[in-house]
C-alpha positions as CSV (number, residue, x, y, z in Angstrom):
1,M,40.7,83.6,44.9
2,K,42.5,85.3,42.9
3,R,40.0,88.1,41.8
4,S,39.4,90.7,43.9
5,T,36.2,91.8,41.4
6,P,33.3,89.6,39.9
7,I,34.1,89.0,36.5
8,P,30.5,89.4,35.0
9,A,30.4,93.1,35.9
10,I,34.3,93.8,34.6
11,L,32.9,92.3,31.1
12,A,29.8,94.4,31.0
13,L,31.1,97.6,31.1
14,L,34.1,96.7,29.1
15,V,31.9,95.9,26.1
16,T,29.0,98.9,26.8
17,S,30.6,101.2,23.8
18,P,29.7,99.6,20.2
19,C,32.2,97.2,17.9
20,N,32.3,98.2,14.5
21,T,30.2,97.5,12.2
22,A,32.4,94.9,10.6
23,A,32.4,92.8,14.1
24,A,28.9,93.4,14.7
25,Q,28.2,91.3,11.7
26,G,30.3,87.9,12.6
27,P,29.6,85.0,10.6
28,R,27.1,82.6,12.7
29,A,24.7,80.1,11.7
30,A,22.1,78.5,13.6
31,G,23.1,75.0,14.5
32,Q,26.8,76.0,13.9
33,T,29.0,74.2,16.5
34,F,32.3,75.4,17.9
35,V,34.8,73.2,20.2
36,Y,37.4,74.9,22.4
37,E,39.9,72.3,24.1
38,I,40.7,74.6,27.5
39,T,43.8,73.4,29.8
40,V,43.8,74.7,33.1
41,S,47.7,74.2,35.3
42,H,47.6,75.7,38.6
43,N,51.2,76.4,40.7
44,I,49.6,78.2,44.0
45,K,51.5,78.2,47.3
46,A,49.4,79.0,50.2
47,D,50.3,79.9,54.4
48,F,48.1,77.5,56.0
49,S,49.7,78.4,59.6
50,S,46.5,79.9,60.4
51,L,44.4,77.1,60.4
52,P,44.3,74.7,62.7
53,A,47.4,72.5,63.0
54,S,44.7,69.0,62.2
55,M,43.6,70.3,59.1
56,Q,47.0,71.8,58.0
57,G,48.2,68.9,56.1
58,Q,45.1,67.9,54.7
59,V,44.6,70.7,52.9
60,A,48.6,71.1,52.1
61,A,48.3,67.7,50.0
62,Q,45.2,69.0,48.0
63,E,46.7,71.9,47.3
64,A,49.9,69.9,46.0
65,R,47.4,67.3,43.8
66,G,45.8,70.2,42.2
67,N,49.4,71.6,41.3
68,K,50.4,68.8,40.0
69,T,47.3,67.7,37.7
70,P,46.4,69.8,34.3
71,I,42.5,70.1,34.0
72,V,41.5,69.8,30.6
73,Y,37.9,70.9,29.4
74,V,36.3,70.2,25.7
75,L,33.8,72.9,25.6
76,T,31.1,72.9,22.8
77,A,28.7,75.5,21.5
78,T,26.1,74.8,19.7
79,A,24.3,78.0,17.9
80,D,20.6,77.7,18.4
81,H,19.0,81.0,17.7
82,V,21.2,84.0,15.4
83,N,20.7,87.6,16.1
84,P,20.1,90.0,13.2
85,D,23.8,91.4,14.5
86,G,25.5,88.2,14.4
87,S,25.5,87.1,18.1
88,A,23.7,84.0,19.1
89,H,22.3,82.2,21.7
90,A,24.1,78.6,21.9
91,H,23.6,75.6,24.0
92,V,26.8,74.4,25.9
93,G,28.2,71.4,27.1
94,F,31.5,70.3,28.3
95,T,33.6,67.6,29.5
96,N,36.7,67.7,32.3
97,S,39.7,65.4,32.4
98,L,39.0,65.2,36.2
99,E,35.3,63.4,35.9
100,G,36.6,61.8,33.2
101,N,39.2,60.3,35.1
102,L,37.1,58.5,37.5
103,R,37.1,55.0,37.8
104,G,33.8,53.9,37.8
105,A,32.1,57.0,37.3
106,D,28.8,57.5,35.4
107,Q,29.4,59.4,32.7
108,S,26.2,60.1,31.4
109,V,25.4,61.7,34.8
110,F,28.3,64.1,34.6
111,A,27.2,64.7,30.7
112,R,23.5,65.5,32.3
113,F,24.3,68.4,34.3
114,N,27.8,69.8,32.7
115,Q,25.7,72.0,30.1
116,F,23.9,75.2,30.3
117,G,22.7,78.1,27.4
118,A,24.9,81.0,26.9
119,A,25.5,84.0,24.7
120,F,27.6,84.2,22.0
121,G,28.4,87.6,21.0
122,A,29.3,88.8,17.4
123,D,32.7,89.2,18.8
124,G,33.6,85.7,19.5
125,R,33.1,86.4,23.7
126,L,30.9,83.1,25.0
127,I,29.1,84.4,28.0
128,P,27.6,81.7,30.7
129,Q,23.7,82.4,31.4
130,Y,24.7,82.4,35.0
131,D,22.4,83.6,38.0
132,P,24.2,84.2,41.4
133,K,21.5,85.3,43.2
134,M,19.5,81.8,42.6
135,P,19.4,80.7,46.0
136,P,21.4,77.6,47.1
137,A,20.2,74.2,48.2
138,T,18.3,74.4,51.6
139,D,17.4,70.9,52.7
140,S,18.9,67.6,52.7
141,R,18.1,66.7,49.2
142,G,20.8,68.7,47.8
143,M,21.0,70.9,44.5
144,T,17.9,70.6,42.1
145,P,19.4,70.2,38.4
146,E,19.1,73.6,37.6
147,Q,21.3,74.5,40.5
148,I,23.7,72.4,39.4
149,Q,23.4,73.6,35.9
150,N,23.9,76.9,37.2
151,T,26.9,76.5,39.5
152,K,28.6,75.0,36.5
153,A,27.9,77.8,34.7
154,G,29.4,80.1,37.3
155,Q,32.4,77.8,37.0
156,M,32.6,77.9,33.3
157,S,32.2,81.7,33.8
158,D,35.8,81.9,35.7
159,I,37.9,80.0,32.8
160,L,36.2,81.9,30.2
161,A,37.1,85.6,31.8
162,D,40.2,86.2,30.3
163,F,39.1,84.7,27.2
164,N,36.3,86.7,26.7
165,I,38.1,90.1,27.5
166,F,40.6,88.9,24.7
167,A,37.8,88.7,22.4
168,A,36.4,91.7,23.3
169,G,39.1,93.8,23.5
170,C,40.3,92.5,19.5
171,A,37.0,93.4,18.1
172,K,36.8,96.7,19.3
173,R,40.0,97.7,17.5
174,G,38.5,96.4,14.2
175,Q,41.0,96.3,11.3
176,I,44.1,95.2,13.4
177,R,47.3,96.2,11.7
178,I,50.9,95.0,12.5
179,G,52.2,97.3,15.3
180,D,48.7,98.5,16.7
181,A,48.3,99.2,20.0
182,W,45.4,100.2,21.9
183,H,44.1,100.3,25.4
184,V,40.3,98.9,26.8
185,A,39.3,100.5,30.4
186,S,36.8,99.8,32.2
187,R,35.0,100.3,35.9
188,D,33.3,97.9,38.1
189,Q,30.6,98.2,40.2
190,Y,32.8,99.5,43.2
191,G,34.7,101.8,41.1
192,M,37.9,99.8,40.9
193,S,39.4,100.3,37.4
194,R,40.7,98.0,34.7
195,T,43.4,99.0,32.3
196,Y,44.2,96.2,29.4
197,D,47.0,97.0,27.2
198,F,46.9,95.3,23.7
199,A,49.2,95.0,20.9
200,A,49.1,93.6,17.3
201,T,53.0,91.8,16.9
202,A,51.5,89.8,13.1
203,I,49.2,89.0,11.0
204,M,48.4,86.2,8.8
205,G,45.6,86.0,6.3
206,S,42.8,87.1,8.6
207,V,44.1,86.2,11.8
208,A,46.1,88.8,14.2
209,A,48.6,87.3,16.7
210,V,47.8,89.7,19.8
211,T,48.9,90.1,22.9
212,L,47.4,91.3,26.5
213,K,48.6,92.6,29.6
214,G,47.3,93.9,32.9
215,A,48.3,94.7,36.3
216,F,45.4,95.3,39.1
217,A,45.8,96.0,43.0
218,S,43.1,95.9,45.5
219,S,42.9,96.0,49.2
220,T,43.4,92.2,49.6
221,G,46.3,92.0,47.2
222,T,47.3,92.2,43.5
223,N,47.2,90.3,40.1
224,S,48.3,90.7,36.7
225,V,47.4,89.1,33.3
226,D,50.1,88.2,30.7
227,A,48.4,86.5,27.2
228,A,49.3,86.0,23.7
229,G,46.7,84.9,21.4
230,S,45.4,84.6,17.8
231,Y,42.5,86.2,16.6
232,D,40.5,85.5,13.5
233,I,39.4,89.1,12.4
234,A,37.3,87.8,9.4
235,R,34.9,84.9,11.3
236,H,35.2,87.0,14.9
237,L,36.6,84.2,16.8
238,I,39.7,83.6,18.8
239,V,41.6,80.4,17.5
240,D,44.3,80.2,20.3
241,L,45.0,81.9,23.8
242,H,48.1,81.3,26.1
243,V,47.2,83.4,29.4
244,V,49.3,83.4,33.0
245,E,47.5,84.6,35.6
246,S,50.0,85.7,38.3
247,F,48.5,86.6,41.9
248,K,49.4,87.5,45.5
249,N,46.0,87.9,48.3
250,V,46.5,88.7,51.8
251,P,42.5,88.5,52.9
252,A,41.6,89.8,56.1
253,G,42.0,86.6,58.5
254,G,42.7,84.0,55.8
255,P,45.2,82.2,54.6
256,S,47.3,84.3,52.4
257,S,48.4,82.8,49.0
258,S,50.3,83.7,45.6
259,G,51.3,81.7,42.4
260,T,50.2,81.3,38.8
261,T,47.3,80.1,37.0
262,T,48.1,79.2,33.1
263,T,45.2,78.9,30.8
264,D,45.2,78.0,26.9
265,Y,42.4,77.9,25.0
266,R,42.4,76.0,21.3
267,L,39.6,76.2,18.8
268,K,39.3,72.5,17.7
269,E,37.9,72.5,13.5
């Protein structure tokens, strides 16, 4: 794992202070649909020498395939209830290119499970409704539809983590101006601090070009975030975002790993 701290806890603390009044009145309407294309690419190298020799080749081959093939998600969020503060509840459905390229697969089955509810913040965050305490399957019948959808929501929570940090940080600034630089600090439930550095590099109309950087360390490794994107101040939406996460993990008793994960988010009008 490239992160040592649960992301939902960081996000909850990241946005404990209220956004400004303008950002709290985002232009959302019931029935409105937002579509994001998300491309995830990995370049990861792990040391499998601690694994049994019979497993090393298979695991290394899986790693190579994962590094070779980017995954493209198309996420569609439809607001079904809008709150007075501009936030909304949304129904989210998504596709991903790995499932779409499976020959002979019934895509309607994937569509049935690749959906969940989410909170759509007035600041542009999209937070899947994920219950980490939902019990796993315990019998031969496997997971229930609810458990599968909850698992999908958890996976998408991780994919959207940097997206949500960027949206929250931009909204907290309010009226962004060229040359602005600000910091967003948070602390998780384990007492580990997180500080993200934001800077505005350009403004075009209501859209601000913003960079985000952060570097963190824990007992099991380090990771850093280097991102640049466009945030629509008027609509309180991320227009596009490019994120590179670099990490090095040395877990006790497990294989060490290092590398980068690159994620591109693009709002499709």
